[in-house]
N, C-alpha and C positions, 0 to 999 in steps of 0.2 A: 468351582472353577468357572471363569467368566471367558467367553469366546469372543474375540475381537477379529474384525475383518478390515483389510485395506480394500477399499472398494475401487473399481475401475471408474475413472472420469469420463462422463459421458457427454458433457456439455460441448456445444460447437461454439466457436472454433475449439479443437482439443487443447487440453492442458496436460502438460507432461509432468507436473509436480505431483508429489504423493506426501502423505503425512509422515511415513517413516521410510528411510533408506534401508537396504538389506542389513547393513552393519548395525543401525539403530535398533531395528527389529530383534536382532540377534542379542543385543545387550538387554532388550526389555524382557525376552525369554528367560534369560539368566537371572535378572534382578526380580522377576515376579513369577515364580514356578506356577502360581496358582492362576496365571493367565495363559490362555492359549491364542495363538495369533495365526490367521490364515489369509493368504493374498488372493484377491480375485485376478484371474489372468487379465492381461492388458497388453496389447501390441504398440500402444503409444507412450506408455510410462518412461520416463528417463532411465529407470532401472529395469532391466529384462526380468522376465519371470525365471531364467535360468539363475540370475543372480540370487534371487530370493531363495530358490531351492539349494543353491550352494551354500547358502547361510543357514540351511536346515529348516526353512519355513516352507509349510505346505502351500502350493498354489493350485487353485481350483477353478473352474467356470462356475460353480455353484457355491455361494457362501451364505445361503439362506438359513443355515443352521446356527448361524453367528448370533450373539446378542447385541453388539455394539459395532456400528458401522462407521469407519473412519474415511472421510473424504475431504477434498479441498473446495472444489466449486459446488455450486447448487446441483442436486440430484433431479434429473428430470423426472417429471410426475410419474410416467408409466413405470420407472424403474424403483419407486419406492416400494419398500416390504412393510406390511403392516406390523404393528406391535414390536417394533424395534427400537432402540437408542440409535441416533444418527449425530454425527459431528460433521459440520461443514460451514463454509460462508453462505449463509441463507440469503443475504441482500434483502431482508425484509425489516430490519429494526428501524429504518428510517421510512417506512411505509412505501417502500419502492412499488409503484404499480405493476410492473412487470412480473413481480413474484407473488403477488396476492393469491393467485390460484394455488401456487406451491404451498403456502402456509395453510390454506384452506384444506388441501389434501392431507397435509401431515396431520392436521387436528382429526379429520375424517378417518385416517387410518390409524389413529391412536398411537402415534409416533412420539417418542420423547426426542424432542429436538435440542441440541446443545450447539449454539453458535460460536465458532472460534473467535467472533470479534468481542463477545462479551465473557470470555474467560479471563477473569480479572481477579486481582487480589482484594484485601479488605479496604484498601484505599482507592478502589476503582481503576487500578492501573493495569493496562493490558499485560498478560503474561505470554502470550504467544502470538506470532504473525509472521509477515514476510516483509516488515517495514523497512529492515536494513537493506534488504536487496532491491527493494523499489528505489531507495535513495542511492545506492551504488550504481544501478543500471541508469537510472534518471540523470544523474549528473554525468555519466560517461555519455549518454546520447546527446545530452546538451552540448558537450564538448565536440562530439562528432559532428553535430550540426554546424558549429563555428568553422571547422575544417572544410565541410562542404561548400558552405555558403561563401566562404572566402578563398576557397581553391588553394588552401594552405597545406593540408594533409588529408589523408584518406584512413580513417579507422574502420575496421570491419564491423559488421552488426554483432552486438553481444550475443545474439542467438546462434550465431555461427561459429562461436567460441566454445571450447570444451568446458572451461570453468572460469571462476573469478580470477586465479592467478594468471591465466592466459589473457583476460581482459586488462589486468593491470599492466602486463608486460607490453601490450600495444601502447598503452599511454606513455611508456618509458621512451617511445620512439618520436614523440611529437614535441614541437615547441610552439607555446601559445603566444599571442600578442599580449602587451602589457594591460591586460583588461582588468577591470575592477568588478569582482564577483560579489553579490549580495546573497546570503542564504538566510532563509527564514526556518523557524521551527525549533523544537526542543525535544522531539521524540527520536524514535529509531530511524525514521526516514531521513530526517535532517542529519543525524549523525553518520548514516551510510553515505550521503552525499558528501559530507565533510571528509570521509575517509579518502574520497577520490581527490578532492581538492589538495589534502595533505599528502597524498602520495605523489602529486604533481609538484611537491616542495612549494607550494603557494604559501606566502607569508600570510598570517592572520593578523589583521589589524584592528584596533577598536574603532567605535562608531565615529568618534570625533576626528581622529587622524585620518580615518577613511574619507570622510565627506571634505575635509579641508585640503588634502593633498592628492597629487598625482604620483605614480610610481614608475619606476623602470622595468618592472617585472610584473606579472600577474599577482594580485593579492585578493584576500577574500576577507568579508566582515560578516560574521554570523551573528544576527540580530535575534532579539527575543520581543514579546508583545510591547513592551514598555518602551522599545526603541522605535517601533512602527505605529504606535497607537498612543494618543493622549487624551486625558480627561477633557470633556467639554466645557467643564467650568473652569479649567485651568489649575485645578488642585492637583496635588501629587497623587498619583494613581497606584495601584498595587496589582500584581499579577494575579492574585486570587480574585480580587473584584472584577477585573476584566473577564475571567471565564465564568464568573456567576452573574454578572450584569453588564454585558459587552455594549449594551445601548448607551451607557455612560460615556462611551469613548468615540473619538473621531480618528480617522486614519491620519497618520503623520509620516506616511511612507514616501511622499513626494521627495522629501529631502534626500533619500536614497535612489529614487528613479531619476533624479537630476545629477547624480554623480556616479551611477553604475553602468557598466556595459552589459552585464549579464545578470539575470535574476533567477536563482534557483529556489523554486517555491516548495518547501518541505514541511509547512506549518498544518496544523489542524485547524480547519475553519468551522467555527460554531455559529449556529443560527443567531443572527441579531448583531453579529460583529461587524464592525466596519469594513469596507472594502479596501484593497490595497490601492488600486487605482481604477478610475472610471474611464470610460470611452473618451471623455472630455480631457481628462488628465493626460492620456496617451497622445492626444492630439497636440498638445502644448509644444512650442518650439524648443524648450529647455528639457523635454523628456528625452533621456539619453539612452535609455536601455535598448539594446539592439537584438538581444537573445532572451527567451523565457523558457526555462526547462521547469515546466509545471508538473511536479511529481504528485502534488495533492490533487489537481484535475478536477476542480469544482466548477462545472459548466455554467456559463452565464452567472457567475458569482463574483468572488472577491478580486479576480485578476481579469481585466476587461478583454485582454488579448486572447484569452483561452475561450474561444467561441465554439469549440467542438472538442471531443476527444480524438486523437490521431490513433494509428495502429502500429503494432510491431513491424508489420509489411511496409507501412508508409508513415514513418513517425513524425515527419515535419510538415508544417505549412506556414504560409506567411500572413501576417496581420497588418492591413494597411491603416497606419494611425490617423490619417487623413478622413478616411470614409468608414473605419470601424468595421469593415468587411474583410473577409479572406481573400488573400492574393497570393501570387506565386512566391514560393519560399525564397528563390533566387532573385526577386525584384529588388533593386538597390534600397528603395525606400521601406521595404518590408521589415517588420519585426519578426525575426525568426522564432516560431513556436514549437516546442516538443510537449506533448500532452497525452503520452500513451498512458492509458489507464490500467494496464495489467503488466507492468514492468517486470516483476519477479519471474514471469514465465520465461524471460530471456536467458536466465540463469537457473534453469529447473534443478540441477544437480545441488548446487550449493544451497539454493533455497530450501529444498526439501530437506538436506542434511541438517540445516540450522533449525528448521521448523521441528524435526523430529527431536532434536535435543531438548528443545523447551517443552514439547508435549511429553516427553518421558519424564523430565524433572517436575512439572507442575500438575499434569492431568492424570496420567495412569496411576500414580500413587493414591489419588483420591477415591479410586474404586476399591481400595484394599485397606484404607484407614478410617473407614466410616466417614469419608469426605470432613475430616476434622477441622479443615482450613475453609470449607464452604465454597471451594472451587466449582463443584459440580451444581450446587444449589444455586449459584449466582448465574451460571451460564445456562441453566435449563430454562427454555422458552415455553415449552409445552409438556403437559402430563395429563394422562387420563382423559385426553381428547379436548383439554381446554388450556388457554393461556395461563401461565403461572403468574402469580402476584406481580412481580416487576415488570411484566410485559402485557399488562391488561390494557394499557394505553393502545395497544393494537386492535382492540376489539372492533372499533368502528371501521378500521381498515379491512378486517377479515370480513365483515359483514357487508362491506361496500357501501356504507352510509356516508363516506367522506370522500369528498373530491380531492384526489391527490394528483 
């Protein structure tokens, strides 16, 4: 028997998401009778303790008798229990300085850490995550910003709506200007954003038609790496090469910046990749983009107008293309920026239900089939007080020998 605990989220600001909804946990107990599930009592979770009890799940203030702790965000250091297995987003795999002490404590306490971000298949494709919901809410927020800045319509905040269906119903009430939307990315984030554009019955047009024409209604163009990047030597590029050797490529995004009103950034940005546009690019007179919904939210990175993350409470700010500085979102010359970095928190119910489906499909079975697909092996960052082989690159980070 393996005992799993859904742990209370203790990070500030509070996160209402959870790995399993009551319904998914009920399914898990039926599917895996050799597993026992327990829920740590929480007053902030999107699902109440009573909903878990009604599904037949034990709720307790003490889950220290469990073997595997299932959380979403980083566990505060004082709350870590030694000699346990933990699943959460640790935000350490990129050597984030603010979580160095967390990883040190995990090693000190002989904890086996499994990071949700590295739960991947044998082709290194992520199996679980909240990407779709980041895309959905990010695109919604971007459109909400257009309504506010142009005083055209007022969409409520997603966090004040009960679920995704209610959010989509609000979009049914609005009419957008005949703007051209360019969307980047090829993963769950981008396709989540695309769901919103398609819900609004926007026509998808190919890159050539998009750049050459104006339209009577809103349209979108969904572009991939070879649309916005080109080989430095002029040779024909390949998607695979771009991901392996991004240094061989220059940005070719300006042709879209000159023909787009709205940029929805849903791409993954790899180190060494060319930027989409620089501060100098944004200052050019023919730079047309008026709104940026930066779901990827890489600060001081590939999108020059994303100069800081914004918050769910205050999601918008203005970027002055002349000075490269922040300005009032409502200023006529400002590019409107939405760069919330925790978007799925705005749809905690739907995001949790979707996450639980993936976790039940891909992760829980690995505990009972000898991890035949290597899911746990690839995601395990620490074991016996040491980093595992794939994560030995973090040794200098843990020791503090590297300036990060």
